[in-house]
BALOBA-1460 file (C-alpha; in Angstrom, 3 decimals):
// residues 402
<rec num="1" residu="m" x="46.660" y="53.312" z="-43.570"/>
<rec num="2" residu="s" x="43.042" y="50.960" z="-42.696"/>
<rec num="3" residu="a" x="43.566" y="48.050" z="-40.379"/>
<rec num="4" residu="p" x="42.893" y="44.570" z="-42.090"/>
<rec num="5" residu="h" x="39.236" y="43.528" z="-41.673"/>
<rec num="6" residu="q" x="39.561" y="40.114" z="-39.349"/>
<rec num="7" residu="t" x="36.994" y="37.351" z="-39.416"/>
<rec num="8" residu="v" x="35.726" y="36.001" z="-36.173"/>
<rec num="9" residu="t" x="34.086" y="32.463" z="-36.379"/>
<rec num="10" residu="l" x="31.728" y="31.539" z="-34.110"/>
<rec num="11" residu="g" x="31.019" y="29.142" z="-32.075"/>
<rec num="12" residu="l" x="27.463" y="27.164" z="-31.698"/>
<rec num="13" residu="s" x="26.504" y="28.892" z="-28.839"/>
<rec num="14" residu="g" x="27.525" y="32.167" z="-30.553"/>
<rec num="15" residu="r" x="25.839" y="31.141" z="-33.776"/>
<rec num="16" residu="l" x="22.468" y="30.658" z="-31.270"/>
<rec num="17" residu="a" x="23.116" y="33.815" z="-29.156"/>
<rec num="18" residu="r" x="23.192" y="35.855" z="-32.902"/>
<rec num="19" residu="a" x="20.037" y="34.244" z="-34.052"/>
<rec num="20" residu="f" x="17.822" y="34.825" z="-31.335"/>
<rec num="21" residu="q" x="19.868" y="38.132" z="-30.343"/>
<rec num="22" residu="d" x="17.265" y="40.358" z="-33.252"/>
<rec num="23" residu="n" x="14.829" y="37.830" z="-33.285"/>
<rec num="24" residu="p" x="11.044" y="39.092" z="-32.829"/>
<rec num="25" residu="l" x="9.828" y="35.712" z="-31.622"/>
<rec num="26" residu="t" x="12.576" y="36.033" z="-28.892"/>
<rec num="27" residu="p" x="10.267" y="37.861" z="-26.445"/>
<rec num="28" residu="i" x="7.461" y="35.682" z="-26.822"/>
<rec num="29" residu="l" x="9.434" y="32.324" z="-26.456"/>
<rec num="30" residu="t" x="10.758" y="33.370" z="-23.592"/>
<rec num="31" residu="l" x="7.593" y="34.401" z="-21.494"/>
<rec num="32" residu="l" x="6.497" y="30.918" z="-23.222"/>
<rec num="33" residu="g" x="9.557" y="28.998" z="-21.401"/>
<rec num="34" residu="l" x="8.397" y="31.338" z="-18.105"/>
<rec num="35" residu="l" x="4.781" y="30.059" z="-17.973"/>
<rec num="36" residu="l" x="5.798" y="26.344" z="-18.972"/>
<rec num="37" residu="g" x="7.878" y="26.778" z="-15.685"/>
<rec num="38" residu="l" x="4.803" y="28.121" z="-13.670"/>
<rec num="39" residu="v" x="2.931" y="24.960" z="-14.526"/>
<rec num="40" residu="a" x="5.523" y="22.592" z="-13.808"/>
<rec num="41" residu="v" x="5.621" y="24.015" z="-10.097"/>
<rec num="42" residu="w" x="1.825" y="24.202" z="-9.634"/>
<rec num="43" residu="t" x="1.196" y="20.375" z="-11.212"/>
<rec num="44" residu="t" x="4.562" y="18.490" z="-10.705"/>
<rec num="45" residu="p" x="3.060" y="15.860" z="-7.923"/>
<rec num="46" residu="r" x="4.613" y="16.191" z="-4.208"/>
<rec num="47" residu="e" x="6.366" y="12.827" z="-3.469"/>
<rec num="48" residu="e" x="8.366" y="12.162" z="-0.629"/>
<rec num="49" residu="e" x="9.571" y="8.933" z="-2.762"/>
<rec num="50" residu="p" x="11.117" y="9.321" z="-5.812"/>
<rec num="51" residu="q" x="9.351" y="7.741" z="-8.994"/>
<rec num="52" residu="i" x="12.335" y="4.913" z="-9.790"/>
<rec num="53" residu="d" x="11.515" y="1.481" z="-10.851"/>
<rec num="54" residu="v" x="12.896" y="-0.795" z="-7.710"/>
<rec num="55" residu="t" x="10.996" y="-4.050" z="-8.526"/>
<rec num="56" residu="m" x="10.145" y="-6.857" z="-6.024"/>
<rec num="57" residu="a" x="7.936" y="-9.516" z="-5.827"/>
<rec num="58" residu="n" x="7.390" y="-11.962" z="-3.353"/>
<rec num="59" residu="v" x="6.711" y="-15.841" z="-4.470"/>
<rec num="60" residu="i" x="4.536" y="-17.785" z="-1.872"/>
<rec num="61" residu="v" x="4.346" y="-21.728" z="-1.912"/>
<rec num="62" residu="p" x="2.509" y="-23.226" z="0.782"/>
<rec num="63" residu="f" x="3.357" y="-26.701" z="1.502"/>
<rec num="64" residu="p" x="0.736" y="-28.225" z="4.674"/>
<rec num="65" residu="g" x="2.318" y="-30.196" z="7.376"/>
<rec num="66" residu="a" x="5.526" y="-29.716" z="6.306"/>
<rec num="67" residu="t" x="8.655" y="-28.646" z="8.535"/>
<rec num="68" residu="a" x="10.134" y="-25.854" z="8.166"/>
<rec num="69" residu="s" x="14.018" y="-28.063" z="7.110"/>
<rec num="70" residu="q" x="11.310" y="-30.021" z="4.607"/>
<rec num="71" residu="v" x="9.871" y="-26.503" z="3.357"/>
<rec num="72" residu="e" x="13.786" y="-25.351" z="3.089"/>
<rec num="73" residu="q" x="15.254" y="-28.102" z="1.201"/>
<rec num="74" residu="m" x="11.980" y="-29.304" z="-1.029"/>
<rec num="75" residu="v" x="10.533" y="-25.928" z="-1.892"/>
<rec num="76" residu="s" x="13.071" y="-22.936" z="-0.943"/>
<rec num="77" residu="y" x="16.173" y="-24.149" z="-2.567"/>
<rec num="78" residu="p" x="14.785" y="-25.249" z="-6.161"/>
<rec num="79" residu="l" x="12.923" y="-22.154" z="-6.310"/>
<rec num="80" residu="e" x="15.673" y="-20.049" z="-5.748"/>
<rec num="81" residu="q" x="17.562" y="-21.668" z="-7.973"/>
<rec num="82" residu="k" x="14.956" y="-21.288" z="-10.293"/>
<rec num="83" residu="l" x="14.463" y="-17.498" z="-10.375"/>
<rec num="84" residu="a" x="18.457" y="-16.680" z="-9.786"/>
<rec num="85" residu="e" x="18.490" y="-18.286" z="-13.342"/>
<rec num="86" residu="i" x="16.010" y="-14.937" z="-14.570"/>
<rec num="87" residu="e" x="17.989" y="-11.320" z="-15.849"/>
<rec num="88" residu="q" x="18.328" y="-8.764" z="-14.028"/>
<rec num="89" residu="i" x="17.812" y="-10.089" z="-10.629"/>
<rec num="90" residu="k" x="20.118" y="-8.202" z="-7.737"/>
<rec num="91" residu="h" x="19.218" y="-10.411" z="-5.327"/>
<rec num="92" residu="t" x="16.717" y="-13.345" z="-3.697"/>
<rec num="93" residu="y" x="16.042" y="-14.009" z="-0.329"/>
<rec num="94" residu="s" x="14.091" y="-17.247" z="1.103"/>
<rec num="95" residu="v" x="12.070" y="-17.602" z="4.726"/>
<rec num="96" residu="s" x="11.219" y="-21.400" z="5.293"/>
<rec num="97" residu="r" x="8.756" y="-21.568" z="7.991"/>
<rec num="98" residu="p" x="6.573" y="-24.567" z="8.675"/>
<rec num="99" residu="g" x="4.165" y="-25.248" z="5.764"/>
<rec num="100" residu="l" x="5.048" y="-22.234" z="3.630"/>
<rec num="101" residu="a" x="7.918" y="-21.257" z="1.747"/>
<rec num="102" residu="l" x="8.431" y="-17.117" z="1.164"/>
<rec num="103" residu="v" x="10.813" y="-16.411" z="-1.360"/>
<rec num="104" residu="t" x="11.543" y="-12.475" z="-2.115"/>
<rec num="105" residu="v" x="13.060" y="-11.588" z="-5.892"/>
<rec num="106" residu="e" x="14.319" y="-8.153" z="-5.735"/>
<rec num="107" residu="f" x="15.141" y="-6.625" z="-9.450"/>
<rec num="108" residu="d" x="17.918" y="-3.918" z="-10.546"/>
<rec num="109" residu="v" x="17.264" y="-0.832" z="-9.607"/>
<rec num="110" residu="g" x="15.555" y="0.776" z="-13.344"/>
<rec num="111" residu="v" x="14.365" y="-2.442" z="-14.640"/>
<rec num="112" residu="p" x="10.586" y="-1.647" z="-16.003"/>
<rec num="113" residu="r" x="8.230" y="-3.070" z="-13.616"/>
<rec num="114" residu="q" x="6.089" y="-4.925" z="-16.179"/>
<rec num="115" residu="p" x="8.825" y="-6.494" z="-18.067"/>
<rec num="116" residu="a" x="10.314" y="-7.742" z="-15.084"/>
<rec num="117" residu="l" x="6.990" y="-9.314" z="-13.810"/>
<rec num="118" residu="v" x="6.677" y="-10.988" z="-17.272"/>
<rec num="119" residu="r" x="10.155" y="-12.902" z="-16.577"/>
<rec num="120" residu="l" x="8.851" y="-13.610" z="-13.046"/>
<rec num="121" residu="y" x="5.535" y="-15.319" z="-14.048"/>
<rec num="122" residu="d" x="6.902" y="-16.807" z="-17.039"/>
<rec num="123" residu="k" x="9.830" y="-18.524" z="-14.898"/>
<rec num="124" residu="v" x="7.604" y="-19.501" z="-11.891"/>
<rec num="125" residu="f" x="5.023" y="-21.013" z="-14.321"/>
<rec num="126" residu="s" x="6.311" y="-22.728" z="-16.979"/>
<rec num="127" residu="n" x="8.862" y="-24.491" z="-14.983"/>
<rec num="128" residu="q" x="6.523" y="-26.302" z="-12.099"/>
<rec num="129" residu="d" x="8.715" y="-29.447" z="-12.328"/>
<rec num="130" residu="w" x="10.489" y="-28.640" z="-9.510"/>
<rec num="131" residu="l" x="7.557" y="-28.987" z="-7.297"/>
<rec num="132" residu="p" x="7.794" y="-32.477" z="-5.399"/>
<rec num="133" residu="p" x="5.218" y="-34.220" z="-7.140"/>
<rec num="134" residu="n" x="1.775" y="-36.053" z="-4.843"/>
<rec num="135" residu="l" x="3.242" y="-34.085" z="-1.712"/>
<rec num="136" residu="g" x="0.380" y="-31.389" z="-1.228"/>
<rec num="137" residu="v" x="2.368" y="-29.093" z="-2.379"/>
<rec num="138" residu="g" x="-0.017" y="-25.872" z="-3.279"/>
<rec num="139" residu="q" x="0.592" y="-23.345" z="-6.499"/>
<rec num="140" residu="p" x="2.791" y="-20.654" z="-5.789"/>
<rec num="141" residu="i" x="1.388" y="-17.046" z="-5.127"/>
<rec num="142" residu="v" x="3.493" y="-14.052" z="-6.920"/>
<rec num="143" residu="k" x="2.697" y="-10.767" z="-5.083"/>
<rec num="144" residu="p" x="4.615" y="-7.664" z="-6.605"/>
<rec num="145" residu="k" x="5.856" y="-4.843" z="-4.843"/>
<rec num="146" residu="g" x="7.377" y="-1.732" z="-5.609"/>
<rec num="147" residu="i" x="7.601" y="2.046" z="-4.431"/>
<rec num="148" residu="d" x="4.288" y="3.050" z="-4.490"/>
<rec num="149" residu="d" x="3.570" y="0.186" z="-2.019"/>
<rec num="150" residu="v" x="5.351" y="2.565" z="0.870"/>
<rec num="151" residu="p" x="2.046" y="4.127" z="2.557"/>
<rec num="152" residu="v" x="2.119" y="7.884" z="2.070"/>
<rec num="153" residu="m" x="0.017" y="8.313" z="5.327"/>
<rec num="154" residu="s" x="-0.332" y="6.577" z="8.941"/>
<rec num="155" residu="l" x="-3.246" y="6.976" z="11.111"/>
<rec num="156" residu="t" x="-3.386" y="5.854" z="14.470"/>
<rec num="157" residu="l" x="-6.549" y="4.636" z="16.327"/>
<rec num="158" residu="w" x="-6.637" y="4.634" z="20.191"/>
<rec num="159" residu="t" x="-8.740" y="5.174" z="22.461"/>
<rec num="160" residu="d" x="-8.957" y="5.590" z="26.805"/>
<rec num="161" residu="d" x="-12.044" y="3.931" z="27.049"/>
<rec num="162" residu="p" x="-11.752" y="0.896" z="28.665"/>
<rec num="163" residu="q" x="-14.545" y="-0.309" z="27.327"/>
<rec num="164" residu="r" x="-13.088" y="-0.539" z="24.253"/>
<rec num="165" residu="s" x="-10.457" y="-3.051" z="23.033"/>
<rec num="166" residu="a" x="-8.601" y="-3.059" z="19.440"/>
<rec num="167" residu="v" x="-11.118" y="-5.008" z="18.333"/>
<rec num="168" residu="d" x="-13.726" y="-2.390" z="18.077"/>
<rec num="169" residu="l" x="-10.851" y="-0.269" z="16.917"/>
<rec num="170" residu="a" x="-10.117" y="-2.229" z="14.076"/>
<rec num="171" residu="q" x="-13.956" y="-2.346" z="13.325"/>
<rec num="172" residu="v" x="-13.399" y="1.293" z="13.264"/>
<rec num="173" residu="a" x="-10.643" y="0.909" z="11.386"/>
<rec num="174" residu="h" x="-12.395" y="-0.984" z="8.811"/>
<rec num="175" residu="t" x="-15.102" y="1.273" z="8.003"/>
<rec num="176" residu="l" x="-12.563" y="3.992" z="7.308"/>
<rec num="177" residu="e" x="-10.504" y="1.671" z="4.817"/>
<rec num="178" residu="a" x="-14.151" y="1.883" z="2.611"/>
<rec num="179" residu="e" x="-14.311" y="5.453" z="3.059"/>
<rec num="180" residu="l" x="-11.025" y="6.363" z="2.109"/>
<rec num="181" residu="k" x="-10.876" y="4.249" z="-0.762"/>
<rec num="182" residu="r" x="-13.501" y="6.490" z="-2.412"/>
<rec num="183" residu="l" x="-10.487" y="9.312" z="-2.367"/>
<rec num="184" residu="p" x="-9.189" y="9.801" z="-5.997"/>
<rec num="185" residu="g" x="-5.501" y="8.922" z="-6.396"/>
<rec num="186" residu="t" x="-5.478" y="5.860" z="-3.589"/>
<rec num="187" residu="r" x="-4.109" y="2.733" z="-4.134"/>
<rec num="188" residu="d" x="-4.602" y="0.266" z="-1.009"/>
<rec num="189" residu="i" x="-5.255" y="1.320" z="2.374"/>
<rec num="190" residu="y" x="-4.922" y="-1.479" z="5.144"/>
<rec num="191" residu="t" x="-4.979" y="-1.906" z="8.923"/>
<rec num="192" residu="i" x="-2.182" y="-2.829" z="11.070"/>
<rec num="193" residu="g" x="-2.327" y="-4.442" z="14.395"/>
<rec num="194" residu="a" x="-6.006" y="-5.347" z="14.127"/>
<rec num="195" residu="p" x="-6.738" y="-8.263" z="15.156"/>
<rec num="196" residu="e" x="-9.323" y="-10.991" z="13.281"/>
<rec num="197" residu="r" x="-12.535" y="-11.581" z="14.633"/>
<rec num="198" residu="a" x="-12.597" y="-15.298" z="15.145"/>
<rec num="199" residu="l" x="-15.176" y="-17.491" z="17.051"/>
<rec num="200" residu="m" x="-13.826" y="-19.984" z="19.346"/>
<rec num="201" residu="v" x="-15.204" y="-22.949" z="20.261"/>
<rec num="202" residu="r" x="-13.754" y="-25.364" z="22.995"/>
<rec num="203" residu="l" x="-14.898" y="-29.205" z="23.418"/>
<rec num="204" residu="d" x="-15.594" y="-30.691" z="25.977"/>
<rec num="205" residu="p" x="-14.623" y="-34.091" z="25.465"/>
<rec num="206" residu="a" x="-16.579" y="-36.110" z="28.045"/>
<rec num="207" residu="r" x="-19.570" y="-34.913" z="26.856"/>
<rec num="208" residu="l" x="-18.910" y="-35.391" z="23.047"/>
<rec num="209" residu="a" x="-18.445" y="-38.865" z="24.110"/>
<rec num="210" residu="s" x="-21.552" y="-39.028" z="25.989"/>
<rec num="211" residu="y" x="-23.346" y="-38.345" z="23.546"/>
<rec num="212" residu="a" x="-21.147" y="-40.752" z="20.515"/>
<rec num="213" residu="l" x="-19.756" y="-37.594" z="18.997"/>
<rec num="214" residu="t" x="-16.147" y="-36.935" z="17.160"/>
<rec num="215" residu="v" x="-14.356" y="-33.661" z="16.183"/>
<rec num="216" residu="g" x="-15.186" y="-35.789" z="12.753"/>
<rec num="217" residu="d" x="-18.970" y="-35.084" z="13.287"/>
<rec num="218" residu="l" x="-18.710" y="-31.564" z="13.996"/>
<rec num="219" residu="g" x="-16.687" y="-30.933" z="11.101"/>
<rec num="220" residu="a" x="-19.187" y="-32.647" z="8.825"/>
<rec num="221" residu="a" x="-22.083" y="-30.408" z="10.376"/>
<rec num="222" residu="l" x="-20.241" y="-27.147" z="10.222"/>
<rec num="223" residu="q" x="-19.060" y="-28.105" z="6.199"/>
<rec num="224" residu="s" x="-23.552" y="-29.152" z="5.728"/>
<rec num="225" residu="a" x="-24.517" y="-26.317" z="7.652"/>
<rec num="226" residu="n" x="-22.178" y="-23.294" z="6.124"/>
<rec num="227" residu="l" x="-23.217" y="-23.264" z="2.300"/>
<rec num="228" residu="a" x="-25.440" y="-21.683" z="0.072"/>
<rec num="229" residu="r" x="-25.557" y="-22.720" z="-3.696"/>
<rec num="230" residu="q" x="-28.153" y="-21.930" z="-6.793"/>
<rec num="231" residu="a" x="-30.508" y="-24.343" z="-6.852"/>
<rec num="232" residu="g" x="-32.224" y="-23.486" z="-9.840"/>
<rec num="233" residu="e" x="-34.439" y="-20.810" z="-11.167"/>
<rec num="234" residu="r" x="-38.661" y="-20.285" z="-11.666"/>
<rec num="235" residu="v" x="-39.771" y="-19.161" z="-14.831"/>
<rec num="236" residu="g" x="-42.902" y="-17.049" z="-14.595"/>
<rec num="237" residu="v" x="-45.048" y="-14.320" z="-16.350"/>
<rec num="238" residu="d" x="-43.156" y="-11.811" z="-14.697"/>
<rec num="239" residu="g" x="-39.562" y="-13.009" z="-15.717"/>
<rec num="240" residu="v" x="-36.914" y="-15.617" z="-14.123"/>
<rec num="241" residu="v" x="-36.575" y="-15.992" z="-10.347"/>
<rec num="242" residu="q" x="-33.412" y="-17.154" z="-9.441"/>
<rec num="243" residu="i" x="-33.610" y="-19.997" z="-6.307"/>
<rec num="244" residu="s" x="-30.955" y="-20.468" z="-3.908"/>
<rec num="245" residu="s" x="-30.659" y="-23.089" z="-0.918"/>
<rec num="246" residu="g" x="-29.337" y="-22.584" z="2.310"/>
<rec num="247" residu="e" x="-27.422" y="-20.268" z="3.900"/>
<rec num="248" residu="f" x="-23.588" y="-19.191" z="5.574"/>
<rec num="249" residu="l" x="-22.879" y="-19.038" z="9.184"/>
<rec num="250" residu="a" x="-23.614" y="-15.657" z="10.600"/>
<rec num="251" residu="s" x="-23.374" y="-15.552" z="14.173"/>
<rec num="252" residu="a" x="-22.581" y="-17.081" z="17.406"/>
<rec num="253" residu="e" x="-25.773" y="-17.908" z="17.940"/>
<rec num="254" residu="d" x="-26.232" y="-19.859" z="14.611"/>
<rec num="255" residu="v" x="-22.822" y="-21.761" z="15.405"/>
<rec num="256" residu="s" x="-24.385" y="-22.533" z="18.647"/>
<rec num="257" residu="e" x="-27.794" y="-23.670" z="17.497"/>
<rec num="258" residu="l" x="-25.581" y="-26.283" z="14.505"/>
<rec num="259" residu="v" x="-27.289" y="-29.680" z="15.309"/>
<rec num="260" residu="l" x="-24.526" y="-32.668" z="15.682"/>
<rec num="261" residu="g" x="-26.671" y="-35.631" z="15.554"/>
<rec num="262" residu="l" x="-29.379" y="-37.042" z="17.564"/>
<rec num="263" residu="s" x="-29.598" y="-38.951" z="20.940"/>
<rec num="264" residu="n" x="-32.340" y="-40.991" z="22.601"/>
<rec num="265" residu="g" x="-34.581" y="-38.820" z="19.762"/>
<rec num="266" residu="q" x="-33.126" y="-36.182" z="21.020"/>
<rec num="267" residu="p" x="-31.301" y="-33.095" z="18.332"/>
<rec num="268" residu="v" x="-27.505" y="-32.626" z="20.743"/>
<rec num="269" residu="r" x="-26.692" y="-29.090" z="19.422"/>
<rec num="270" residu="l" x="-23.007" y="-27.820" z="19.735"/>
<rec num="271" residu="a" x="-23.846" y="-25.848" z="22.453"/>
<rec num="272" residu="d" x="-24.409" y="-28.725" z="24.474"/>
<rec num="273" residu="v" x="-20.808" y="-30.021" z="24.010"/>
<rec num="274" residu="a" x="-18.651" y="-27.468" z="23.570"/>
<rec num="275" residu="q" x="-18.583" y="-23.735" z="25.086"/>
<rec num="276" residu="i" x="-18.448" y="-20.628" z="22.105"/>
<rec num="277" residu="e" x="-17.219" y="-17.458" z="22.636"/>
<rec num="278" residu="d" x="-17.178" y="-14.536" z="19.544"/>
<rec num="279" residu="g" x="-14.090" y="-12.390" z="20.306"/>
<rec num="280" residu="a" x="-10.799" y="-11.830" z="18.534"/>
<rec num="281" residu="d" x="-8.530" y="-14.112" z="16.910"/>
<rec num="282" residu="s" x="-4.725" y="-14.249" z="18.101"/>
<rec num="283" residu="a" x="-2.871" y="-10.899" z="17.467"/>
<rec num="284" residu="a" x="-0.219" y="-11.294" z="14.497"/>
<rec num="285" residu="s" x="0.978" y="-7.905" z="15.452"/>
<rec num="286" residu="y" x="0.454" y="-5.465" z="18.139"/>
<rec num="287" residu="v" x="0.226" y="-1.554" z="17.922"/>
<rec num="288" residu="w" x="0.371" y="0.813" z="21.087"/>
<rec num="289" residu="h" x="0.417" y="4.449" z="20.949"/>
<rec num="290" residu="g" x="1.886" y="6.393" z="23.754"/>
<rec num="291" residu="a" x="3.014" y="10.143" z="24.082"/>
<rec num="292" residu="p" x="4.818" y="11.972" z="27.361"/>
<rec num="293" residu="p" x="2.678" y="13.813" z="29.851"/>
<rec num="294" residu="g" x="1.502" y="16.929" z="28.787"/>
<rec num="295" residu="r" x="0.936" y="15.688" z="25.344"/>
<rec num="296" residu="d" x="-2.239" y="14.923" z="24.631"/>
<rec num="297" residu="g" x="-1.423" y="11.183" z="24.809"/>
<rec num="298" residu="p" x="-3.338" y="8.137" z="27.062"/>
<rec num="299" residu="r" x="-3.758" y="9.150" z="30.493"/>
<rec num="300" residu="a" x="-1.862" y="5.655" z="31.307"/>
<rec num="301" residu="g" x="1.040" y="6.391" z="29.026"/>
<rec num="302" residu="q" x="-0.072" y="4.337" z="26.341"/>
<rec num="303" residu="a" x="-2.921" y="2.749" z="25.315"/>
<rec num="304" residu="p" x="-4.022" y="-0.325" z="22.401"/>
<rec num="305" residu="a" x="-4.284" y="1.066" z="18.824"/>
<rec num="306" residu="v" x="-4.057" y="0.106" z="15.451"/>
<rec num="307" residu="t" x="-2.782" y="2.040" z="12.522"/>
<rec num="308" residu="l" x="-4.330" y="2.677" z="8.800"/>
<rec num="309" residu="a" x="-1.968" y="3.047" z="6.018"/>
<rec num="310" residu="i" x="-2.512" y="4.600" z="2.785"/>
<rec num="311" residu="a" x="-0.756" y="4.534" z="-0.481"/>
<rec num="312" residu="k" x="-1.062" y="6.093" z="-3.481"/>
<rec num="313" residu="k" x="-0.777" y="5.518" z="-7.203"/>
<rec num="314" residu="p" x="1.560" y="5.895" z="-9.297"/>
<rec num="315" residu="g" x="2.351" y="9.834" z="-10.322"/>
<rec num="316" residu="s" x="-0.592" y="10.931" z="-7.980"/>
<rec num="317" residu="n" x="0.054" y="14.327" z="-5.950"/>
<rec num="318" residu="a" x="1.087" y="12.887" z="-2.380"/>
<rec num="319" residu="a" x="0.166" y="16.386" z="-0.466"/>
<rec num="320" residu="d" x="-3.701" y="16.442" z="-2.160"/>
<rec num="321" residu="l" x="-3.971" y="13.016" z="-1.071"/>
<rec num="322" residu="t" x="-3.348" y="13.345" z="2.405"/>
<rec num="323" residu="q" x="-4.664" y="16.811" z="2.639"/>
<rec num="324" residu="a" x="-8.221" y="15.280" z="1.154"/>
<rec num="325" residu="a" x="-8.038" y="12.373" z="3.853"/>
<rec num="326" residu="l" x="-7.832" y="14.436" z="6.759"/>
<rec num="327" residu="q" x="-10.466" y="16.205" z="5.665"/>
<rec num="328" residu="r" x="-12.848" y="12.947" z="4.936"/>
<rec num="329" residu="i" x="-11.385" y="12.263" z="8.625"/>
<rec num="330" residu="e" x="-12.740" y="15.242" z="10.461"/>
<rec num="331" residu="a" x="-15.839" y="14.972" z="8.325"/>
<rec num="332" residu="l" x="-16.799" y="11.429" z="9.446"/>
<rec num="333" residu="r" x="-15.855" y="12.429" z="13.270"/>
<rec num="334" residu="g" x="-18.947" y="11.553" z="15.302"/>
<rec num="335" residu="e" x="-20.458" y="9.515" z="12.162"/>
<rec num="336" residu="v" x="-18.097" y="6.847" z="12.102"/>
<rec num="337" residu="i" x="-15.417" y="7.479" z="14.445"/>
<rec num="338" residu="p" x="-17.057" y="7.152" z="17.930"/>
<rec num="339" residu="a" x="-16.921" y="9.692" z="20.448"/>
<rec num="340" residu="g" x="-13.607" y="8.522" z="22.895"/>
<rec num="341" residu="v" x="-11.676" y="7.115" z="19.465"/>
<rec num="342" residu="e" x="-9.086" y="9.403" z="18.636"/>
<rec num="343" residu="v" x="-7.190" y="9.858" z="15.517"/>
<rec num="344" residu="v" x="-3.361" y="10.767" z="15.604"/>
<rec num="345" residu="v" x="-1.294" y="11.341" z="12.294"/>
<rec num="346" residu="s" x="1.541" y="9.293" z="13.156"/>
<rec num="347" residu="r" x="3.108" y="9.667" z="9.358"/>
<rec num="348" residu="d" x="2.451" y="12.363" z="6.456"/>
<rec num="349" residu="y" x="4.895" y="12.253" z="3.663"/>
<rec num="350" residu="g" x="2.470" y="14.711" z="1.641"/>
<rec num="351" residu="l" x="3.284" y="17.034" z="4.376"/>
<rec num="352" residu="t" x="6.901" y="16.512" z="4.440"/>
<rec num="353" residu="a" x="7.137" y="16.585" z="0.795"/>
<rec num="354" residu="s" x="5.196" y="19.669" z="0.342"/>
<rec num="355" residu="d" x="8.260" y="21.085" z="2.889"/>
<rec num="356" residu="k" x="10.901" y="20.000" z="1.040"/>
<rec num="357" residu="a" x="9.353" y="21.411" z="-2.663"/>
<rec num="358" residu="q" x="9.314" y="24.891" z="-0.839"/>
<rec num="359" residu="t" x="12.326" y="24.828" z="0.301"/>
<rec num="360" residu="l" x="13.541" y="23.684" z="-2.951"/>
<rec num="361" residu="i" x="11.722" y="26.700" z="-4.569"/>
<rec num="362" residu="k" x="13.054" y="29.369" z="-2.089"/>
<rec num="363" residu="k" x="16.681" y="27.938" z="-2.777"/>
<rec num="364" residu="l" x="16.515" y="28.222" z="-6.059"/>
<rec num="365" residu="i" x="14.866" y="31.964" z="-5.851"/>
<rec num="366" residu="f" x="18.237" y="32.481" z="-3.470"/>
<rec num="367" residu="a" x="20.812" y="30.730" z="-5.613"/>
<rec num="368" residu="t" x="19.326" y="33.087" z="-8.621"/>
<rec num="369" residu="l" x="19.264" y="36.508" z="-6.401"/>
<rec num="370" residu="s" x="23.048" y="35.473" z="-5.145"/>
<rec num="371" residu="v" x="24.452" y="35.502" z="-8.877"/>
<rec num="372" residu="v" x="22.381" y="38.694" z="-9.907"/>
<rec num="373" residu="l" x="23.727" y="40.625" z="-7.458"/>
<rec num="374" residu="l" x="27.096" y="39.596" z="-7.885"/>
<rec num="375" residu="v" x="26.932" y="40.451" z="-11.571"/>
<rec num="376" residu="l" x="25.639" y="43.572" z="-10.652"/>
<rec num="377" residu="f" x="28.333" y="44.392" z="-8.548"/>
<rec num="378" residu="a" x="30.964" y="43.162" z="-10.467"/>
<rec num="379" residu="l" x="29.924" y="44.053" z="-14.279"/>
<rec num="380" residu="g" x="26.780" y="46.008" z="-14.133"/>
<rec num="381" residu="r" x="23.159" y="46.424" z="-14.432"/>
<rec num="382" residu="r" x="22.962" y="45.358" z="-17.975"/>
<rec num="383" residu="e" x="24.605" y="42.132" z="-17.576"/>
<rec num="384" residu="a" x="22.703" y="41.602" z="-13.892"/>
<rec num="385" residu="i" x="19.701" y="41.653" z="-16.165"/>
<rec num="386" residu="v" x="20.942" y="39.332" z="-18.637"/>
<rec num="387" residu="i" x="22.267" y="36.669" z="-16.632"/>
<rec num="388" residu="g" x="19.597" y="36.849" z="-14.382"/>
<rec num="389" residu="s" x="16.511" y="36.564" z="-17.255"/>
<rec num="390" residu="a" x="18.894" y="33.401" z="-18.649"/>
<rec num="391" residu="v" x="19.280" y="31.594" z="-15.029"/>
<rec num="392" residu="i" x="15.282" y="32.404" z="-14.425"/>
<rec num="393" residu="l" x="14.151" y="30.812" z="-17.973"/>
<rec num="394" residu="t" x="16.793" y="28.041" z="-17.930"/>
<rec num="395" residu="l" x="15.399" y="26.640" z="-13.987"/>
<rec num="396" residu="a" x="12.082" y="27.138" z="-15.256"/>
<rec num="397" residu="v" x="12.561" y="25.296" z="-19.095"/>
<rec num="398" residu="t" x="14.304" y="22.796" z="-16.737"/>
<rec num="399" residu="l" x="11.606" y="21.967" z="-14.336"/>
<rec num="400" residu="f" x="9.087" y="21.840" z="-17.030"/>
<rec num="401" residu="a" x="11.223" y="19.101" z="-19.194"/>
<rec num="402" residu="s" x="11.414" y="17.144" z="-15.561"/>
């Protein structure tokens, strides 16, 4: 007597396996999945910072002439209360200083950047009635910030040459900014620790009084002399020629020759009543470079420096950008970067991101081989091939989908 026929009910995975077991499309789909995985490995951007929405913004409100306490009570507190009404706000921070209020807004992680900024702008500029009237409070300025504002590369410029100062290094760094901004994928490039150039005018009160001049006369002379404007146009047979009048003050010599007034029929120049120096403004931050002995650092142990920070566009490959920046720096040595000025890489997220990506791939390969060998010794060669192929195909499709 024959055994009764038993019907086996297959689940979802069983039905899928049976559908693809003898399907001629299975090898083609397998090869396609592997190719997609290889494409994902080669084209996925190497990034140190994750591509997540972490939206922040600084709201800056100028209040000239006010003390820190007045700024806090009249600007910072009311502004914080208004901004706290925005949905999905995580934190608000404020800093009040003489003449300026700074309020930082942090949205919840995952809130899309554009809708968050639209809500912020709408709240700030549609509720300006909280600003104290007729007290000279300026218009709010919104400065958005995000994860892509973090520099992927930092280059430190330093020198052992005693004839060069941080001002000279800053001039080199600003020239490099213009060159590096031409690289594809760059978002923002700025210099840290660079003192700004400034003309310092030290007035002699006694000489001013002897010529019957005041500081107000100096201000009026500067405003009238440092002015250029369009004065009209001249129409000729060759076309229209734009006419401009005046020019801006361009050097310390121009400022020193500025005429403040007349004394006994003779012009009184600014150089007659003041000392004028062309140099560096008061620094807001300082950068120093140092290294242990024998590490190609400054001979004195430390030296003045400036740091050039490079941020990338969202989705750009940090490894490609930093590599292109290094190649461009090497090409500019001797042309833009003078002899005696050294460039040190103090941060390279492209290199660390590439190392982490390669480490991840090596660990995935090691884990896959471990599973295949375990199945080989436990179940046999056929099962090991099936399991290994399934794991590799799953990883390949997952990498492409992400």
